[in-house]
C-alpha positions as CSV (number, residue, x, y, z in Angstrom):
1,M,167.8,130.9,69.3
2,K,167.7,129.8,72.9
3,M,166.8,133.3,74.0
4,K,163.4,133.3,72.4
5,P,161.6,131.0,74.8
6,I,163.1,132.9,77.7
7,I,161.9,136.2,76.3
8,S,158.5,134.8,75.5
9,L,158.2,133.4,79.0
10,S,159.1,136.8,80.5
11,L,156.5,138.5,78.4
12,I,153.9,136.0,79.5
13,I,154.8,136.6,83.1
14,L,154.7,140.3,82.7
15,V,151.3,140.3,80.9
16,T,149.9,137.8,83.5
17,T,151.1,139.9,86.4
18,G,149.6,143.0,84.8
19,M,146.3,141.2,84.4
20,I,146.3,140.1,88.0
21,G,147.1,143.6,89.1
22,L,144.3,145.1,86.9
23,Y,141.8,142.5,88.2
24,S,142.9,143.2,91.8
25,F,142.5,146.9,91.3
26,T,139.1,146.5,89.6
27,T,137.7,144.2,92.3
28,D,139.0,146.4,95.1
29,G,137.3,149.4,93.4
30,L,134.0,147.4,93.1
31,K,134.2,146.3,96.8
32,S,134.9,149.9,97.9
33,E,131.9,151.2,95.8
34,L,129.6,148.5,97.2
35,Q,130.7,149.2,100.7
36,V,129.9,152.9,100.3
37,Q,126.5,152.0,98.8
38,R,125.7,149.6,101.7
39,T,126.7,152.3,104.2
40,A,124.5,154.9,102.5
41,A,121.6,152.5,102.3
42,M,121.9,151.7,106.1
43,N,122.3,155.4,107.0
44,Y,119.1,156.2,105.0
45,Q,117.1,153.4,106.6
46,N,118.3,154.4,110.1
47,F,118.1,158.1,109.9
48,C,115.9,159.1,106.9
49,A,113.3,156.4,106.2
50,G,111.1,157.5,109.1
51,C,110.2,160.7,107.3
52,H,111.0,159.9,103.7
53,G,109.7,156.3,103.5
54,A,111.4,153.0,103.3
55,N,111.4,153.2,99.5
56,L,112.4,156.8,99.1
57,E,108.8,157.7,98.1
58,K,108.1,160.6,100.5
59,F,109.8,163.7,99.0
60,A,108.4,166.9,97.6
61,A,109.6,167.5,94.0
62,K,112.5,169.9,94.3
63,A,115.3,171.3,92.2
64,W,117.9,169.0,93.6
65,M,116.3,166.0,91.9
66,E,117.1,167.6,88.5
67,E,120.5,169.0,89.0
68,K,123.5,167.3,87.4
69,G,125.5,166.9,90.6
70,N,124.5,166.4,94.3
71,V,125.4,169.9,95.7
72,L,121.8,170.8,96.7
73,A,121.1,167.4,98.2
74,F,124.4,167.4,100.0
75,N,123.8,170.9,101.5
76,S,120.2,170.0,102.6
77,I,121.5,166.9,104.4
78,K,124.4,168.6,106.0
79,S,122.8,171.9,107.0
80,G,119.2,170.8,107.3
81,I,116.1,172.8,106.4
82,E,114.8,174.2,109.7
83,K,111.6,175.8,108.4
84,I,110.2,172.4,107.3
85,G,111.6,170.5,110.3
86,M,114.5,168.7,108.7
87,P,117.4,168.5,111.1
88,S,121.1,169.0,110.2
89,F,123.2,165.9,110.0
90,Q,126.7,167.6,109.9
91,K,127.4,166.2,113.4
92,T,126.1,162.7,112.5
93,F,127.9,162.0,109.3
94,S,131.2,162.8,107.7
95,D,131.2,164.8,104.4
96,T,132.1,161.5,102.6
97,E,129.0,159.8,104.2
98,I,126.8,162.8,103.3
99,E,128.0,162.7,99.7
100,A,127.3,159.0,99.5
101,L,123.9,159.5,101.1
102,A,123.0,162.3,98.7
103,A,123.9,160.2,95.7
104,Y,121.9,157.2,97.1
105,V,118.8,159.3,97.6
106,K,119.0,161.0,94.3
107,K,119.4,157.7,92.5
108,G,116.6,156.1,94.4
109,V,113.9,158.7,94.1
110,P,111.2,157.6,91.6
111,E,111.6,159.0,88.1
112,D,107.9,159.5,87.9
113,K,107.5,162.4,90.3
114,S,103.7,161.9,90.4
115,L,104.4,158.9,92.6
116,L,106.0,161.0,95.3
117,K,104.1,161.7,98.6
118,P,104.7,164.6,101.0
119,A,107.2,163.9,103.8
120,V,105.4,166.4,106.1
121,T,102.3,164.8,107.6
122,P,99.0,166.6,107.9
123,G,99.8,167.4,111.5
124,G,102.6,169.7,110.2
125,I,105.6,170.8,112.2
126,V,105.6,170.5,116.0
127,E,107.7,172.9,118.0
128,S,109.1,172.2,121.4
129,E,111.3,174.5,123.5
130,V,114.4,173.5,121.6
131,Q,113.4,171.5,118.5
132,R,111.2,171.7,115.4
133,F,110.1,168.2,114.2
134,V,107.5,166.3,112.3
135,V,105.4,163.5,113.7
136,D,104.8,160.6,111.3
137,T,103.3,157.1,111.6
138,V,106.0,154.5,110.9
139,V,104.2,151.4,111.9
140,S,100.4,150.9,112.3
141,G,98.3,148.0,113.5
142,L,100.0,147.6,116.8
143,K,98.1,147.6,120.2
144,V,100.6,148.3,123.0
145,P,104.1,148.4,121.6
146,W,106.4,148.3,124.6
147,G,110.0,148.1,123.3
148,L,111.8,148.5,120.0
149,V,115.4,148.3,118.7
150,F,116.9,149.1,115.3
151,L,118.7,146.2,113.8
152,P,122.0,147.1,111.9
153,E,120.4,146.8,108.5
154,G,117.7,149.3,109.4
155,D,114.8,147.0,110.3
156,L,112.9,147.5,113.5
157,L,112.3,144.8,116.1
158,I,109.1,145.6,118.1
159,S,107.7,144.0,121.2
160,E,103.9,144.0,121.8
161,R,102.9,143.8,125.5
162,S,100.3,141.2,124.5
163,G,103.2,138.8,124.0
164,T,104.3,138.9,120.4
165,L,107.5,140.0,118.8
166,H,107.6,141.4,115.3
167,R,110.2,142.6,112.7
168,F,109.3,145.7,110.7
169,S,111.1,145.6,107.3
170,K,110.6,147.6,104.1
171,G,107.3,148.9,105.3
172,K,105.8,145.6,106.4
173,L,105.2,144.0,109.8
174,S,106.2,140.4,110.1
175,A,104.2,137.6,111.5
176,P,104.9,136.9,115.2
177,I,108.5,135.7,115.7
178,E,108.5,132.1,117.1
179,G,110.2,130.9,120.2
180,L,109.1,133.2,123.0
181,P,108.5,131.7,126.5
182,P,105.2,131.6,128.3
183,M,104.4,134.9,130.0
184,M,101.8,136.7,132.1
185,T,100.0,138.9,129.6
186,V,97.6,140.5,132.0
187,G,97.5,144.1,133.3
188,Q,100.9,145.6,132.9
189,G,102.5,142.3,132.3
190,G,103.6,140.7,129.0
191,L,106.5,141.2,126.6
192,L,108.4,144.3,127.7
193,D,111.8,145.9,126.8
194,L,114.2,144.9,124.1
195,A,118.0,145.6,123.8
196,L,120.8,144.6,121.5
197,H,124.2,143.5,122.8
198,P,126.8,146.2,122.1
199,D,128.6,143.7,119.9
200,Y,125.4,142.4,118.2
201,K,126.9,142.5,114.8
202,N,129.3,139.7,115.8
203,N,127.4,137.8,118.5
204,G,123.8,138.3,117.5
205,W,122.5,138.5,121.1
206,I,119.1,140.1,121.6
207,Y,117.9,140.7,125.2
208,I,114.2,140.4,125.8
209,A,112.5,141.4,129.1
210,Y,109.1,139.9,130.0
211,S,106.9,139.0,132.9
212,S,107.3,135.2,133.6
213,L,104.4,132.8,134.1
214,R,104.2,130.1,136.7
215,S,100.8,128.4,137.4
216,E,99.7,126.6,140.6
217,G,96.2,125.4,140.1
218,E,94.1,128.5,139.3
219,K,96.8,130.9,140.6
220,N,99.4,132.5,138.4
221,F,102.7,133.9,139.7
222,S,105.1,136.2,137.9
223,N,108.1,138.4,138.1
224,T,110.5,140.3,135.8
225,T,112.7,138.0,133.7
226,I,115.3,138.6,131.0
227,L,116.0,136.2,128.2
228,R,118.7,136.5,125.6
229,A,118.5,134.7,122.3
230,R,119.6,134.9,118.7
231,M,117.2,135.4,115.9
232,K,117.4,133.0,112.9
233,G,114.8,133.7,110.2
234,N,111.6,134.1,112.1
235,K,112.5,132.1,115.1
236,L,114.5,132.7,118.4
237,E,117.2,130.2,119.1
238,D,120.1,129.7,121.6
239,K,117.8,131.0,124.4
240,Q,119.3,131.7,127.8
241,I,117.5,133.1,130.8
242,I,120.0,135.5,132.5
243,Y,117.8,137.0,135.2
244,H,114.6,136.1,137.1
245,G,113.2,138.3,139.8
246,N,112.4,136.9,143.2
247,P,110.0,136.6,144.9
248,E,107.2,136.0,142.3
249,T,103.8,137.4,143.2
250,E,100.3,137.2,141.8
251,R,100.1,140.9,141.1
252,N,100.1,141.9,137.4
253,Y,101.7,145.3,137.6
254,H,104.9,147.2,138.4
255,F,107.4,145.0,136.6
256,G,109.7,147.9,135.8
257,I,112.3,147.0,133.1
258,K,114.4,149.2,130.9
259,M,117.7,147.7,129.9
260,A,121.0,149.5,129.2
261,F,124.6,148.4,128.6
262,D,127.7,150.4,129.8
263,G,130.1,149.2,127.1
264,K,132.2,147.4,129.7
265,G,130.5,144.1,129.7
266,H,127.6,144.9,132.1
267,I,123.8,145.2,131.7
268,F,121.7,147.4,133.9
269,F,118.0,147.2,134.4
270,G,115.2,148.0,136.9
271,N,113.0,145.4,138.5
272,G,109.7,147.0,139.5
273,D,108.4,146.9,143.1
274,R,105.7,144.5,142.0
275,G,103.0,146.8,143.6
276,Q,104.5,146.4,147.1
277,H,106.5,149.5,147.6
278,F,106.3,149.3,151.4
279,D,107.6,145.8,151.5
280,F,110.4,145.2,148.9
281,P,112.5,148.2,147.8
282,Q,114.3,148.9,151.1
283,K,115.1,145.2,151.9
284,L,118.1,143.5,150.2
285,D,116.7,140.0,150.5
286,N,114.7,140.4,147.3
287,T,115.1,141.8,143.8
288,N,112.0,144.0,143.6
289,G,112.1,147.8,143.5
290,K,115.8,148.0,142.6
291,I,118.3,148.7,139.9
292,H,120.6,145.7,139.1
293,R,123.9,145.2,137.4
294,L,124.9,141.9,135.9
295,N,127.6,140.8,133.4
296,D,126.1,140.4,130.0
297,D,125.9,136.6,130.3
298,G,123.9,136.9,133.6
299,T,126.7,136.2,136.0
300,V,127.3,138.6,139.0
301,P,130.2,141.1,138.7
302,A,132.8,140.6,141.5
303,D,132.8,144.3,142.3
304,N,129.0,144.8,142.9
305,P,128.4,146.7,146.1
306,F,126.7,143.9,148.0
307,V,128.4,140.9,146.5
308,N,129.7,139.7,149.9
309,T,126.7,140.8,152.1
310,P,125.1,137.8,153.7
311,G,121.4,137.3,152.8
312,C,121.6,139.9,150.0
313,Y,121.0,139.4,146.3
314,S,124.5,140.1,145.1
315,F,123.4,141.9,141.9
316,N,121.6,144.6,143.8
317,L,123.3,148.0,143.4
318,E,123.3,150.6,146.1
319,L,119.8,151.9,146.7
320,W,118.9,155.5,147.4
321,S,115.2,155.9,148.0
322,Q,112.9,158.8,148.7
323,K,109.4,158.1,149.7
324,S,107.0,160.6,148.3
325,A,103.4,159.8,147.4
326,G,104.4,156.2,147.0
327,Y,107.2,156.9,144.6
328,L,110.7,155.4,145.0
329,Y,113.9,156.7,143.4
330,P,116.6,154.1,143.3
331,S,119.9,155.2,141.7
332,C,123.3,153.7,140.8
333,H,126.1,155.7,142.1
334,R,129.3,156.7,140.3
335,R,131.4,154.1,142.0
336,T,129.6,151.4,139.9
337,L,128.9,153.5,136.8
338,D,130.6,156.1,134.7
339,Y,127.3,158.0,134.7
340,R,124.2,158.2,136.9
341,T,121.3,155.9,136.2
342,W,118.0,157.2,137.7
343,S,114.8,155.2,138.0
344,K,111.6,157.1,138.7
345,G,108.1,156.0,139.1
346,R,105.8,153.3,140.6
347,G,107.9,150.2,139.8
C-alpha cells in the first residue's frame, strides 16, 4: 500500500517533465521561426524594397505567385533575371536565407493582383559597361539630400543640407528629427554626411557631420564638425561633439566630409580646404584640406603619424598632394590603413 503514493508521485514527475520538455521544444521552435521571419523581413527591406515597394506592392503578376511551393521565387532570387534588370543574390544570401525570403515575399504579395504595380519604372532598364539596372524613386519631396544610412530594421536616415534630419519608414518621411545643433546652412554648408558606428546595434551611435555656426555681430564663422548621438523616438540624445575643424572661416563652401570606419575602432573623414587651397592643405598647423583619423570617441590614436610633431594637429594623417587646376589629392597610406583612402576634389 505504501508503494502507491511513490508510484503516483513518479508518474506526476514524469508527466510534468514531459510537459516542460514539450513546452520548451514548442517555444524554441516558435522563436526559431520568428527569427527567420524577422531576418527575411529585414533582408527584404534592405535589398528588395527599393524596387518592389516597402509593402510588397511592386510586382508583375507571375507564375511563382500561384505555385504550391517556392521553387520559382527561390530561383529568381538566387539566379536573378538579367533581362529585366534583377540582380542575382546567390553571393549575398545563403540558400536558407533565400528560401526564407522567397516564402516571405510570396506570403506578403497582395491576394488581389489588380493592386500590384510594375517594379520597372517608365525609364526602363539602364545599362552601364558592366551592369543592367532599374532607376526608381524611393523618396520624394527632398531638396538637397546629402547623406543617408540604412538602419538595421531597413529604415533610411536622410540628411537634408538645409539642416533637417529625417527617417524614411514604410514609405513615409518623418517630421524633422529634433536635437540638431545650430549650423551654417548657406552655400555648400549645412547638414552633411551620416554614418553608423560599426556596432550600432549594441551602442546606438549615429555620427553626424555638419558645418558649425558661430556668430560675431553680423559675421558668421564655420568649419566642419562631427557630432555623435543616439536617436530615441524622434529626438537626438546623448550628444557628443567628437571633432571640430580649425580655423573657422566666413566662407560657406568646401567643407568636405565623408566618414568611414575601419572596423578597428577608428573613424576616417576629410575636412575640406574651406576655399583656401593655397593656404591650408600643405600646412600641418590646421585641420583644413586633409584626411583625419580619430578613435571612434573622438580621442587621438597614439600611432597617428604626427602625434608627436610640435605645432601639428595630431589627428592629421600623412598628406600627399598634387596641385593641378586647384585640385588637391590627400591620401592615407598603408601604414595607417589596411586599404588606401583617396580624397579628390575641391575640398
